[in-house]
C-alpha positions in Angstrom: 145.6 -71.6 132.9 143.5 -71.0 136.0 144.6 -68.7 138.8 142.8 -68.1 142.1 143.1 -64.4 143.1 141.1 -65.1 146.2 140.5 -68.4 147.8 138.1 -69.6 150.4 139.5 -70.4 153.8 140.0 -74.2 154.2 137.0 -75.4 156.1 137.8 -76.8 159.6 136.6 -80.2 160.5 133.0 -79.8 161.3 132.4 -83.4 162.3 132.0 -82.7 166.0 129.4 -79.9 165.3 127.5 -82.0 162.9 127.4 -84.9 165.4 125.9 -82.6 168.0 123.2 -81.4 165.6 122.4 -85.0 164.6 122.1 -86.0 168.3 119.9 -83.1 169.2 117.6 -83.6 166.2 117.4 -87.4 166.8 116.4 -86.9 170.4 113.8 -84.2 169.6 112.2 -86.3 166.9 112.1 -89.3 169.3 110.3 -87.1 171.8 107.8 -85.9 169.3 107.1 -89.5 168.2 106.6 -90.5 171.8 104.9 -87.5 173.4 103.2 -85.8 170.5 101.7 -82.4 171.2 103.3 -82.2 174.7 106.8 -82.5 173.1 106.0 -80.0 170.4 104.9 -77.5 173.1 108.0 -78.1 175.2 110.3 -77.4 172.3 108.3 -74.3 171.3 108.5 -72.9 174.8 112.2 -73.7 175.0 113.4 -72.5 171.6 110.9 -69.8 170.7 109.4 -68.8 174.1 106.0 -69.3 172.5 103.1 -71.4 173.9 99.7 -70.3 172.7 96.5 -72.1 173.4 96.7 -73.6 169.9 99.6 -73.5 167.4 97.2 -73.7 164.5 96.0 -70.3 163.4 92.2 -69.8 163.3 90.4 -67.9 160.5 90.2 -65.0 162.9 94.0 -65.2 163.5 94.6 -65.2 159.8 92.3 -62.2 159.2 94.1 -60.2 161.9 97.5 -61.0 160.4 96.4 -60.0 156.9 94.9 -56.8 158.3 98.3 -56.0 159.8 100.1 -56.1 156.4 100.3 -52.9 154.4 98.1 -53.0 151.2 101.1 -52.3 149.0 102.9 -55.3 150.6 99.8 -57.5 150.0 99.8 -56.4 146.4 103.4 -57.3 146.0 102.8 -60.7 147.5 100.0 -61.3 145.1 102.1 -60.3 142.2 104.9 -62.6 143.2 102.5 -65.5 143.7 100.9 -64.9 140.3 104.3 -65.2 138.6 105.1 -68.4 140.5 101.7 -69.8 139.8 101.8 -68.9 136.1 105.2 -70.6 135.5 104.2 -73.7 137.6 101.0 -74.0 135.5 103.0 -74.0 132.3 105.4 -76.7 133.8 102.4 -78.8 134.9 101.0 -78.7 131.4 104.2 -80.3 130.1 103.7 -83.3 132.3 101.0 -85.3 130.5 99.6 -88.8 131.2 100.6 -91.5 128.7 99.0 -94.5 127.2 100.5 -96.4 124.3 100.0 -99.8 122.6 103.6 -101.1 122.5 102.7 -104.5 121.0 99.4 -105.7 119.5 97.1 -106.0 122.4 99.5 -104.7 125.0 98.7 -101.3 126.5 101.2 -99.5 128.8 100.7 -96.1 130.4 101.5 -93.8 133.3 99.5 -91.3 135.4 100.9 -88.3 137.1 99.3 -88.3 140.6 99.8 -85.5 143.1 101.2 -86.3 146.5 98.2 -86.2 148.8 99.6 -84.1 151.6 102.6 -81.7 151.9 104.1 -79.8 154.8 105.7 -76.5 153.7 108.1 -74.9 156.1 108.8 -71.1 155.9 111.9 -69.9 157.9 111.6 -66.8 160.0 114.9 -66.5 161.9 117.2 -63.7 160.8 114.9 -63.0 157.9 111.2 -63.8 157.4 111.5 -65.7 154.2 108.0 -64.8 152.8 108.9 -66.0 149.4 109.3 -69.6 150.6 105.5 -69.6 151.1 105.1 -68.8 147.4 107.6 -71.5 146.3 106.2 -74.3 148.5 102.5 -73.7 148.8 101.7 -72.2 145.4 103.6 -74.8 143.5 102.0 -77.7 145.5 98.6 -76.2 144.9 99.2 -76.1 141.1 100.3 -79.7 141.3 97.0 -80.6 142.8 98.0 -81.5 146.3 94.8 -81.9 148.3 96.1 -81.0 151.8 98.8 -78.3 152.3 100.1 -77.6 155.8 102.2 -74.6 156.3 104.4 -73.7 159.3 106.6 -70.8 160.3 108.2 -69.9 163.6 106.9 -67.0 165.8 108.2 -63.5 165.0 109.7 -61.7 168.0 108.4 -58.2 168.5 108.2 -55.7 171.3 104.9 -57.2 172.2 106.4 -60.7 172.4 106.5 -63.6 170.0 103.7 -63.9 167.4 103.3 -65.1 163.8 104.9 -62.8 161.3 101.8 -61.1 159.6 103.3 -61.1 156.1 104.3 -64.8 156.2 100.8 -65.7 157.4 99.3 -63.6 154.6 101.5 -65.2 152.0 100.6 -68.7 153.3 96.9 -68.0 153.2 96.9 -66.2 149.8 99.0 -69.1 148.4 96.3 -71.6 149.4 97.5 -73.3 152.6 94.8 -75.5 154.2 96.3 -75.4 157.7 98.7 -72.8 159.1 100.7 -73.4 162.2 103.0 -71.0 164.1 105.7 -73.5 164.8 109.4 -73.4 164.1 112.4 -75.6 163.7 112.6 -79.3 164.6 109.2 -79.2 166.3 107.5 -77.9 163.1 108.9 -80.4 160.6 108.8 -83.2 163.2 105.1 -82.6 164.0 104.2 -82.3 160.3 106.1 -85.5 159.3 105.4 -87.7 162.4 102.0 -86.3 163.4 100.6 -85.5 166.8 97.2 -85.7 168.5 96.2 -82.4 166.8 98.3 -82.5 163.6 97.8 -85.2 161.0 101.1 -86.3 159.4 101.9 -85.3 155.8 103.5 -87.4 153.0 106.2 -84.9 152.0 108.2 -82.0 153.5 109.5 -79.0 151.6 111.1 -75.7 152.4 114.5 -74.3 153.6 115.7 -73.9 157.1 118.7 -73.8 159.4 121.0 -76.7 160.2 118.6 -78.3 162.6 115.7 -78.1 160.1 117.9 -79.5 157.4 119.1 -82.4 159.6 115.5 -83.1 160.8 114.4 -83.4 157.1 117.4 -85.7 156.5 116.5 -88.0 159.4 112.8 -88.0 158.4 113.5 -88.8 154.7 112.1 -92.2 154.0 109.3 -91.8 156.5 108.2 -88.8 154.3 109.5 -87.4 151.0 111.5 -84.2 151.0 112.4 -81.7 148.4 116.2 -81.5 148.8 119.1 -82.0 151.2 119.8 -78.3 151.7 123.0 -76.5 152.7 124.0 -72.9 152.9 123.0 -70.6 150.0 125.6 -70.5 147.2 126.1 -68.0 144.4 128.4 -67.8 141.4 129.0 -65.0 139.0 130.4 -65.9 135.5 131.4 -62.6 133.9 133.7 -61.0 131.3 134.6 -57.5 130.3 131.0 -56.8 129.1 130.1 -55.9 132.7 131.8 -54.0 135.5 132.9 -54.7 139.0 130.0 -52.9 140.7 127.5 -55.2 139.1 129.5 -58.4 140.0 130.2 -57.3 143.6 126.5 -56.4 144.1 125.4 -59.8 142.9 128.0 -61.7 145.0 127.1 -59.8 148.2 123.4 -60.1 147.4 123.6 -63.8 148.3 126.4 -63.7 150.8 124.2 -61.9 153.3 122.2 -65.1 153.7 124.7 -66.5 156.2 128.4 -66.4 157.3 129.0 -69.7 155.5 127.5 -68.8 152.2 129.9 -69.3 149.3 130.3 -66.5 146.7 132.4 -67.2 143.7 133.5 -65.0 140.7 134.7 -66.8 137.6 136.1 -64.5 134.9 138.7 -64.3 132.1 139.4 -60.6 132.9 141.9 -59.7 135.5 140.7 -56.1 135.3 137.2 -57.2 136.2 138.5 -59.5 138.9 140.4 -56.7 140.6 137.7 -54.2 140.3 135.1 -56.6 141.7 137.2 -57.3 144.8 137.7 -53.5 145.3 133.9 -53.0 144.9 133.2 -55.7 147.4 135.4 -53.9 149.9 133.6 -50.6 149.2 130.1 -52.0 149.4 130.9 -53.7 152.7 131.5 -50.3 154.3 127.9 -49.3 153.6 125.9 -52.5 153.5 123.6 -52.9 156.5 124.1 -56.7 156.5 127.9 -56.3 156.1 128.7 -58.2 159.3 127.2 -61.4 157.8 128.0 -60.8 154.1 131.6 -59.7 155.0 132.3 -62.8 157.0 130.9 -65.0 154.2 133.1 -63.2 151.7 136.2 -63.4 153.9 135.8 -67.2 154.6 134.0 -68.5 151.6 134.5 -65.9 148.8 136.6 -66.9 145.7 137.8 -65.2 142.6 138.9 -67.6 139.8 140.7 -66.1 136.8 140.7 -68.2 133.6 142.3 -67.8 130.2 139.4 -69.0 128.1 135.7 -69.4 128.2 136.1 -73.2 128.1 138.1 -73.0 131.3 135.4 -70.8 132.9 132.7 -73.4 131.9 134.7 -76.3 133.2 135.3 -74.6 136.6 131.6 -73.6 136.8 130.4 -77.2 136.1 132.9 -78.5 138.7 131.7 -76.2 141.4 128.0 -76.8 140.5 126.8 -73.8 142.4 123.2 -73.3 143.5 122.8 -69.9 141.8 124.8 -69.1 138.6 124.7 -65.5 137.3 126.0 -65.4 133.7 127.0 -62.0 132.3 129.2 -62.4 129.2 129.2 -61.8 125.4 128.0 -65.5 125.0 125.3 -66.1 127.6 123.5 -68.6 125.3 126.7 -70.6 124.9 126.8 -71.1 128.7 123.1 -71.9 128.7 123.8 -74.6 126.1 126.8 -76.1 127.8 126.3 -75.7 131.5 125.2 -79.0 132.9 125.7 -78.8 136.7 124.0 -76.0 138.6 120.8 -75.1 140.5 119.5 -72.3 138.4 120.9 -70.0 135.7 120.4 -66.2 135.6 121.3 -65.0 132.1 122.4 -61.5 131.3 122.9 -58.3 133.3 119.2 -57.4 133.3 118.3 -60.4 135.6 119.8 -61.5 138.9 119.4 -64.1 141.6 117.2 -61.9 143.7 114.6 -61.9 141.0 114.5 -65.7 141.1 114.5 -65.7 144.9 111.5 -63.4 145.2 109.3 -62.6 142.3 110.0 -63.6 138.7 108.3 -67.0 138.9 111.0 -69.7 139.0 111.4 -71.6 142.2 114.0 -70.6 144.7 114.4 -73.9 146.5 117.5 -75.2 144.7 120.2 -77.9 145.1 123.4 -77.0 147.1 126.6 -78.8 148.0 127.1 -79.9 144.3 123.8 -81.7 144.3 123.1 -79.9 141.0 125.1 -82.8 139.5 122.2 -85.1 140.0 119.0 -83.1 140.7 117.2 -79.9 139.9 115.3 -77.7 142.3 111.8 -77.7 143.6 109.2 -77.5 140.9 105.6 -78.7 140.3 106.9 -82.1 139.2 108.4 -82.8 142.7 104.8 -82.9 144.0 103.7 -85.4 141.3 104.3 -89.2 141.4 104.5 -90.9 138.0 102.7 -94.3 138.4 102.7 -96.8 135.6 100.0 -99.3 134.6 99.6 -102.1 132.1 96.7 -103.8 130.4 96.8 -106.9 128.1 93.7 -106.9 125.8 93.9 -110.2 123.9 94.6 -113.9 124.6 97.3 -114.0 121.9 99.1 -111.0 123.4 99.1 -112.5 127.0 100.3 -115.9 125.7 103.1 -114.4 123.7 104.4 -112.1 126.4 103.9 -115.0 128.9 106.3 -117.3 127.0 109.1 -114.7 127.1 108.4 -114.0 130.8 108.4 -117.6 131.7 111.8 -118.3 130.3 113.3 -115.2 131.8 111.9 -116.0 135.2 113.3 -119.5 135.1 116.7 -118.1 134.0 116.8 -116.1 137.2 115.5 -119.1 139.3 112.1 -117.5 140.1 109.8 -120.5 139.7 106.7 -118.9 141.2 107.3 -115.9 139.1 107.4 -118.2 136.0 104.1 -119.8 137.1 102.4 -116.4 136.9 103.3 -116.4 133.2 102.7 -120.1 132.7 99.1 -120.1 133.9 98.3 -117.4 131.3 100.1 -119.4 128.6 98.0 -122.5 129.5 94.7 -120.6 129.6 95.1 -118.2 126.8 97.6 -119.9 124.5 96.4 -123.5 124.9 99.9 -124.8 125.7 100.4 -127.6 128.3 103.3 -126.5 130.3 104.1 -128.6 133.4 104.0 -126.8 136.7 107.5 -125.4 137.6 108.7 -125.7 134.0 109.4 -122.9 131.5 107.7 -122.2 128.3 110.2 -123.6 125.8 
């Protein structure tokens, strides 16, 4: 039996708000396509109050930004990027080209070819998401992408808007070829559509607010994207092997992302459920980001009490959360049987923050139950697997041609059949009338 000790507030109809976002984004992208750099500058002035002589950072700009970052912070950025790079390199090594002789004289194969250009967006609104530079730029670099464009909004300081030094440093150290101080719709629109001064890219990656997500949605097809992203989600699956403080800390650790970030506890222990809720209340009295995290917990927090581990598993797979923290006496069992999620964090010694920032796995993950059909960003997302074929002998071409001819005629594709028939005539010595099938 499943009981819900705390349920999320039913979501109000957001269709009107969504329609407004769609209309704003559609108009902005149309202006960028029509007016190029002029439109980009208008939006930057309007949204970010930022209009420098050039949005692209020069080598001197980058050097100044790096000089403004504390040495310890630079060391930490380098450490995080080393972990992301290391894991991505191991993933890349798993993706090998293939060539095989499937029939005598018939060679089939595939090549893994990097996307040639990628735009990586790094948000800088409430929080400068420095780690997004690692996740996008470093991973694309390992995949072999030739041109990597990185963009982030200006950081507002007492001296006015300017690029956030740590983000610029992270982009540069990760290997970005071009760095722009641009935010929001104008950033992703300029990278995807192109302007007089920004060459378009083939793919967009990186998180962002509702406008960035909608812009990527509308641009999908014109360019590739990593994921259709929604608010950050977290789930904790736990039993009596851990305590309420640990569970509450892990729930609030992601709830601070935004007021609409779901945070869910699934447990078979009512004691743990009650103590976790009490710990959440306590931590919200001392957490500096409690205004955001508390609203998220109030509106989108859930506590689901199950009788069995099988019920816990079923609920977890049904919700298909972006982040799933597992702290039980059978973590490997959940690893074996979980099928719908973004990423797993197994055992009390790890947590979602490790994955978000430093441990090496990618933090761009599927939300809104998209884990049912896709994984997150990884080196393979930047690779295109292209097939090829080669027929080496006359006998092989004639043999395959006879099958192909008949199947094409079965579908009514006469010209298709002739592509096969001409080979059967030339290499098999058979006299097949034009427009007939190889019987």
